[in-house]
N, C-alpha and C positions, 0 to 999 in steps of 0.2 A: 461561576469569581473563580472557584478553585482551580478552573482549565485555566484563568488569565494567570494567575501565578503562578501555577504548575509550568504554561508555555516559557514563562521568562528565564527561570532557573535551569530548564533543558536545553533552552536555547545558548544560555552561561558556558554548560558543560562540555559545548562542543569546541571548545578554543581551550589552550593550555591552560592561562588564566583561567578561566572559567570553571576549570576542573576543582581547583582551590575554592572557588567562590562557592561550586555545591556541596563541599566537602562542609564549608564552614555552614552554610546556611541549613545543612541538616543538622550539623552539630547546637548551632544556635535553639534548633527545637526540642531537640530530644537531648541536652544537656540541661536546657533550664527549663524544660516541661516535664513533670513527673511520670513515670511511664512504670504500670505494674502489667505481666502479664500471666494471664487466669490460664493456666493449662487443662483447668477441669471445666471450665468453659467454652475455652479455646477464644476469648476474646479480651479488648483492648480496656483498660482502666485507666482513668485521666484527670490529672488535675492542674486546672489553669495557678500558674507563678507568674503571672503577669506579662505572658508573651509577649504582647505588643509592642512592649515598652523594651523587651528584652534582644527582640530581632531587630528593632531599631539600631540598638548599640551594638549589634553584631554587625551588622550592612552597613554602618556607617565605620568600623573598624576594620572591614575588608578591603574597601575601597572599591571594588569591583561594580564598574560601570551599569553591565547587567541588573547587578542584585538592587542597584542605586533604584532603580524603576519601581522596586517592590515600596519601595516608602512612600508613594505616592497611592500606592494601594492599600494599605495597611489598613487606613483608617477604616476603610470601607467593610472593613470584614468583623464581623462577631466572632465570640467566643465560640461559637459552632463548626463556623466555617474553619477557625484556628484550627480548631480541636477537629475536623475530618482534614484537614492538609497532612496534619502531625500523625494522625494516625495512619495514612495512606505509608506516608513516608518510612515511618517504624513494622510497618508491615512487612513493608519491602525490604526492610535492613534485617526482620527476624527470618525470613525467607529464603536469605541467601545460602544460608546451613543444612536448608532442609533436602531430603531426599523430593524425588522429584513426581510422587504421588503425594507427597505429604502438602508439597508446594500448590499443586492444584487444587488440593481441597481448600487452601486456606485462601486462597487466591477468591475462589468464588464464592467467598464469604464474606469478602470486603471487596466485590464486583464495583459496585457502582462507583466507589470511592477511587479506586485501582483504576478505573475505565481514564477517567478525568486528565489521568496523568501520565499515562502511559498507552500512547495511541502510537508513535512513531518513534523509529527506531536508527540509527547508523548500522549500517553494515559494514563488518571489517574482517579482510582475510584472513588477518590474523589469531582470530577467536574459534575456537574447536565448533562445528555446526551448532551442537547439544548445550553449548556452555556462553552462547554470547548473547548481546543483549537483544536481539531483533528473536530468536527462538524464546530466551523468556517470557518477551512481549507476547508472542504470538502462540506459544504451544497452550495454554489456556482455552482459547477459544477455537483451535483449529486442528489441534493435535487430531491424528486417526480417522477422522472424518472420510466419511465414505467418498464423497463427489468434490472434485478438484479441476475445475478451469482456467485455460490461461487465455486472455484477450490482448492479442495484439502484431505488431509487424513482426518481421522477418529479425530484431533484436528479441522478441521473446519465442519466436522458434528457435533460438537457438537457447536460450535459456530450459526451453521444453525438452530438445533433443538431449541435453546435457543432465538429466534428470534420472534418478538410480533409482527406477523403482520398486519399493519395497515388498512387492508382489508378484507373485506367480503371473504372469501375462498368460490369458488362457485366450485371448481372442484382440483381434489387430484390425484398426477399419484408419484409410488413408483414403485424402481426395487424388481423383487421376489427374486432376488436371490444377496445378499451384494457382496458376493464378486464375483461373474463368470455373473450378469445379465446387465453388461454396457450394449451389443451390442443387445441384446433385446430393453433393455430400448431405447436407439435411434434411433431404427429401422432403422438402418445399417447392411449390410451383414460382416461377418466374412469374411477374407482373405482366399483361397485355404490353403495357408499354413502357417503355423504360423513360424515366422524367430525368431531366438531366436537373442536377445540381442547386442550388440557390448560392450567392457571393461568400458566404458561412459555409459551404459544404465542400469536401470532397465526392469525387476525385478528382483530380488535379491532371493529371497525365494518360498513361495506359489505358486506365479506367474507364477514362472520360469518352475516349475514343473507340473503346473495346468494350460495350455494354455488356452489364452484370461477371465483369472483371474486377479485380484489384489493382490498384497500383502498384503495390509493394510483389515482387516478384518473386521470393525464395521462402516464404514460409509454407501456407496449406494448411488446411485442416488435417489433423490427425487424430486415434482414440486409441487407447488402452487401456485394455478391463481383463478384472480378475474374479473368475466368480468361484465363490466357495457354499458351504452349508449356510454360512451367518449372509452370505446375501452378495449383491455384488460391491466391488469396489474399481474405482476408473479414475484418470484421470484423461484430461482433452484438451486441445488444441485450435483455437478458434481464429482465423486472419481477422482483425478488426485493426485496418491500419490509421484510424482519424477518429476524434472524437464524435464528429456526426459527418457518416456521407451516405450516399445514395446507392451503392457499388452492387449491392444484395436487395434488390427489391422484389418482393413478392407481391402473388393477390392480397396478402393479410398484411404487410409491411410496407412502413417507406423508406427505412434508411436499414443498414448494415446494421447497427446498435440495436434496432430492434428486432430485426430478423435473428442474430443472435443471442436475444434476451428468451425468444420465445422458442427456439432451439433447447438450450439453458432449463425451460420450463417443461419441456416433451420429453427430454433426457430424465430427469428426475420422476416426473409422472408413471413413464414407462417401467419404471424402478422399485417404485413402491416408497420414493424418498419426497422427503419435502424439501423446503430452502436451507433447514436449520443444516443439511447431511452435509450440505454446498459452500467450499472455498472457491472465489472468486480472484484469480491475481491478473490483475490489469494495467495497460500502460498507453498512453497513446502521447504522441508531442511531435516524433519528429518531423513525420509526414505532415501536421497540420501546419509548421511554415510553411509549405508551397502557397496556402492559402494569404498569406502575408503580404507577398506580391502586391505591389503600387496602396497599400494601405502602411499608415502609422504603427508601429511600436503597439502602442497603447489601444489603436483599435484591434490590432491581431488579438491580441489580450484577453480584450473582452470577447470577444468570436470566442477563444480559447475554452473559456473560463466558463461561459455560457454554456458551449456544447458538452462540455464535461458534466455539469449539473445534470440535464438532464440527460446524459448516459448511465452517470451514478443512480439517478433516480430511477431509471429503468432497470440495472442490476439491482437495486435497495430491494426487488421484489423475488428474487431467484436465489440471491447467494445472502449465505447466514452471516458470512463475510468477507469485506473487499477489503484486498493487501493491494495496495497501490506500489509498484513500484517506479521510483524516479525516472525521470528521462536521462538519459547519460549523456557526458559533453562531446562533441565532435573535434575532427583534428586541424580540419582547418575553417576554422570558426570568421575567418571575412574574405573566404575565398566567392568572388562571385558566380561561379558554375553551382553554390550551393546555397538553398536560403536557409539553413540553420545557422542558429549564432546563441554562444553558449553565455553569452550574457542577458539574453532575452530568456532563456530555456532556468537558468538559476531563477529567474521569477517567476517565469511558468510551474516549477518546481514548486515554489515557497505558496503559489495562489489553492495551487491540489494542495495542499497541506491543511490552510484555512478550508477549502470547500468540503474537505473528507471529516474535519474535524466537528462536523455540523452531522454527520451520520454515525450512528451509533452502533455501528457494525465493522468501521471502515479505519485502516489501519497504511501508515507511512512508511516503506521502507528505504531507506536514503542510502543511496549504491552511486553517488555524486562522485564522491572523494573516493573510492574505489577504485572507481573506473578510470579514471585520474590517472591513479598509479599505472594502471595498465599500460602495454602496448596496443598503437592499432596497427589494425590490418587495412582497412581503406580509412575513409574520412569517416566511416560511423559506428565501426566494428570491432572487436577487441581480438586479443587471444583466445586461445580456447579455455585458459589457465580461469580466466575471468570468470566464462558462463560457468566452470565447472564450479565457482567456490559460490554461486551466487546458487545454484542450482541445489547444491551441497544441504542449504540450511534449508528446501521446499522438501527434499528426500528425506530429511529427516524430521520433518514434523506429518510426513502422509503415514 
């Protein structure tokens, strides 16, 4: 219930008018509800002041279309649920003036409430990496984790290459063949027979004709590691260019997604780590649209969402936190030579938001608008500044 109301006002906050709406909504709760912060017990006390009626008055006075949606929900809320929402908002307000250690400390004490409200953010280039909306959302869960895995296509490869790794690198490993060296890199045996994909799976181009190779040409697996007396820290890029594909089949796995998950489990076990030590940064979407040929948009979306659900369920077993980077727009959205369509991808991003909300360790980082404000160098990629800025967020979290 709290997630429903939270998502409504967070959507409102993305528009200029919505900023005003969000401020009014917070004031509606914090002004007309009696709050006291107990510095001794580090807890909030709450007194109900007919909050529901006052919220209705403030929403109607504001006139925001998004917030008016709340009127249909308020009657379903119990006093306890209103208290929960109000506490979460007030905790967030109080935290803004705290240093990072105290911020993280108080966050964890209110984690259940806070998680419902803050599971997605909009990345903005004009915000310092350690003071932005996305950093504030992610730091309490992923700051200084030992194992960072990045899954994706050439777009993810560019983010990865732009990372400023904060540890002294003591060892490196890279695949010898960018397109066809995945299984050699992860030391897993190829399946005896390469099984062709079903209608809802990749690969669609190069990998279909060249077995055990990827459609994407310029990613390639690589790992950078830092050994110290406190153990190993590392970051790793794995080429996964579809939500479901059979490019990297092994004797133990049928899809690339299963193979990548098995590799992550092996790497964690090798270093004496658990899933709680790992962060997975993920995106697929650009290449999945190759599967849309001769299919309706609705059918294409069903295939994509279904495949992503299976993929995320696999990652859930090995990733302490899953950070989904939104799919970025393309330049030529109506070019018949390219399968990608921006209107379709915006819907794809929205669908993944909904899917990810069902995972208690899932976070959505929206880079769509920031990407649109940058310069394209080809149909799908941008100038280096864009990748440097997004990578700066993750570098600051490592």
